[in-house]
N, C-alpha and C positions, 0 to 999 in steps of 0.2 A: 540549610539545605532546600534546595528547590529543584524542582522537575520540570525542564522545557521538552516538549514536541515538536519535531523539526519535521519540514517536508521533505520530499523526490529530491534526494539528494545525484542518484541516477550515474555515480562515477566523477561527479566536482569536489575531488576531496579539496584542492585550494580553498573555494568555497565555505567547504565545509569546515576548514581551521579557522577562516577568517573568523566564520558566526559563532566557534565556541570562543575564540579573543573579544568578541564584542560582549558574550552574554557573562563575561569571566568565570568560565565551567570550569568547577574545579573536580576533578575527577575523584571519587572515592565519597563523597561527599554529595554534590548534585547526582541528578538522573537525567538521562536523557531517553526520550522517546521518538522513533524513528519508525516513520509512517508509510513505509515500503518502499517499493525501487530505489535498493540502495547501486544500483548497476546499471549499465549499459546507454551508450548514444554517448556518456561523458569523457572525459580524456582519461581515468582513471580507474577503471571501476574495480580494478586489481587492488589499487592503494588503499582504496575505498575500502573492499571487502577486512584488510589487515586491520587498518586502522580502527575499526568499529569494533572488530573482534576483541582486540585488542582493550577496549574498554572496560570489559571483564564484565563487573556485576555494575554497572554503573550506567550502563543501557537496556532498555528494552525494544527488541524491533518484530514487527511483523513483514508478511511477506505479502511484495506484491506481484502484479503480473510479468514485470521484467526479470523479478526474482526468478521465481517461477520458470519462465524459457529459460531461463542460463540450466537450472538442474534441468528440463529436459534437452536442450544440449547436450549436456556432460553425459547423460544417456542415452545417448543417439538416439532418441525419441523423436528431433528435428531436427533439419539440415541447417537450420539460422537464414538467419534475413539478411539482406542489403545492407544498412544500416546499423547492426549489429556490432558491439565492441568491447566481444567479449572472450575471444582469443586468448591475451593476455592469461586470463582465469584458466582457461582450458591447456593452457602449456606449462602454467607454475608449477613450481617443487611441490607446495605447499598445496595444489588443487585440491586433493582430496578431504585435506583438515580442514580448508575453507566452506568448499560443499557438503560438507557432514554437517559442519558449525549451520549453515545456511539453511538444511532441510529440519532441522530441528527446531526451528522457531516456529511463532504462531502464527496465526490468521487474523486471529484480534486479540486484540487486549482488554482486559476492565479492569479500571480498580475502582474498589467500591469507597475507598476512604479518601481520594482523590474527586470521586465522582465523576469519572470519565472514561470512555470508551473508544479505543482507537483501532480503525479499520484502514485499507487501502483504498475502497474506491464507496463502496454504500453497502445497502440490507434492502431487500425483499420488503414488500410495506408490511408484511404480515409476520415481520416476525419481532418479536420482544425479546427481552435479555435474555432468558433461558433458550430461547432457540436458537438464538444467534449462537452463543455462545455451544451448545449442544453442536449444531451444525457446521461450526469451525474446528470441535474436535473432532467430528469423521474424517475430516479431510486430513486432519494434523497425524492420525493414528496413519493413515495410509503412506504418508509421506515417509514416516518413520521406518518404514515394514518394508519387504521384500515387494510388496505390491505395488510399488513408486513406478516401479518402470511403466506396467500398464496403464498408470493414473496418465503420467505424461504423455503416454501414446496416446489417451483419449481426452485432456483437456482441452484439443483445440476447437474452438465451434462456437456459434452463434444460438445452435437449439442444445434443449428448450429453452425457450428465453423468458419463461413464467413457470416461477415456484407452484409445485404443490407436493404436499404430502405424501402423495402417491407418488410420487418418481422413485424410479429404481437403479441401482445398479452406474455404469459410468454417467449417463442419462444426470443424475440426480447429482453425481461428485460434479459435475460441469458446471450444473446449474448455480450452485453453491459459490463454485470458485470464479462466476460471472456475474454474481451481485458481490460477491466480499471484491474482486480485483479489478472489477473491470467497467461497473458499473458507471453511468452518466445519466442518462433520461432515458424514462421509461412514459409508456403509454399511463391512460388514466387508469386504465385495471392493471397495472403494477408489473405489467410486463418488459422485460427491456430493451430498450434503442441499442444496438450495438455500435453504430456504424457513424454515428453525429456525436464529434468532441468541439463541436465552438460554443463560448457563453451563451448564457442564458436570455440573449436580448436576440440572438442572430438567428432561432429557430422556429420551424410551425411552431403555432399553439397546441397543438395536440400534442406535442412531446415537453415532458415534464420531467426539472431535476428530481430524482429519485428520493431526495429530502423535501422538497414539497409538495409531496405525494399528501390526499388529503387523507385523514385517517390512518397515520402512520402506528402501529403497536410499537414503535421504539423510537416515538417524539417527546417522551420524557426523559431520554439518555442526554447526555453530554458528549458532544460525538467530535473527534477529532480524524480528517483524514486527507489523503492526498490525491494522487492519480492526476487530476481536473486541472489544469492547468492554467487553463483556458478561463476559468472564474478569476483567474488573478487575485486570489485569497478572497474573495469572496462571497458570500451564500444567502445573505438578506434574510436569513433565516437564524431565529434563535437557538441557540445550543447545539449549532451545526457548524463546527468550523473549516474551512479549507484552508490547506497548510502546502499546497504545492503551488509556488509562486512562478513555474519558470525557468529554476535556474540551469539546466540545462540548454534551455534557449536562449539564454544571456539575460534575462531579466534579473529575478534576484530568489537568495535562499531564504526563509523564513524561517522563525523558531518562537514559537509561544510558551510563558510561563505559564502552566497547570495552573501555579498556586494564585494568581492575582492574575492574568489575561493579557498580559503585557506582550506586545508584540515587537521581535528583534528581527531586521531585514539585514542581508549584505548585497550590495551590487554583485551580478557572477556577468561582467560583461566580458570579462578574462576567460569565459568557458566557451 
């Protein structure tokens, strides 16, 4: 039995199937972790959702910003964006089944046996593991409730850009979501800078990748994350593993075996 963490698929179902062939994935025996952003911008988001859902107990997914965006579109809380490729899901006969399954997924997954924690984007520097799991749970409870429609209306926006335990209401929820599903660069004080998407070598010195902030309370965790394709899978940081390698942009889809650290990739030129 092996466990593999897989970077952002974003609707690139053929690449995912090729990657599973490459790792000799055995359903019912091996396990797959998905770092979020299952959908959007790729050629077959509907097929991707159906395929992963049908993996049953062989998989664990967390929600990314594109997955949350899909749920917001379906609820009528957002009109959509020009580069969205989500309409086939919204018109599918099994739409409600797929969306209900999606909104019941987690925002963070921690496995104490494997000693790995999975998030889509990142963490605030002051969050230790207990805090991470507690704050993720706050949002997950709302996603599973009738309040989710209000959440989708209020989750867009870049402020507040710094975590404080004193935050309340939708500002608190938005800040949690922005760290977990959108974080890339921060300022030295840990506040989010959400406009810059480049890699670490092409930005002003005052911008720091969230995982390189000094005195991170979560630096003892082995972390796998997606979201940041421009990193090309490289963090230069112990215990922090970036798995979004730009499949939807025609680069590669990556899996990491969590049992031994081995990396597997498939070329995605066809997507």
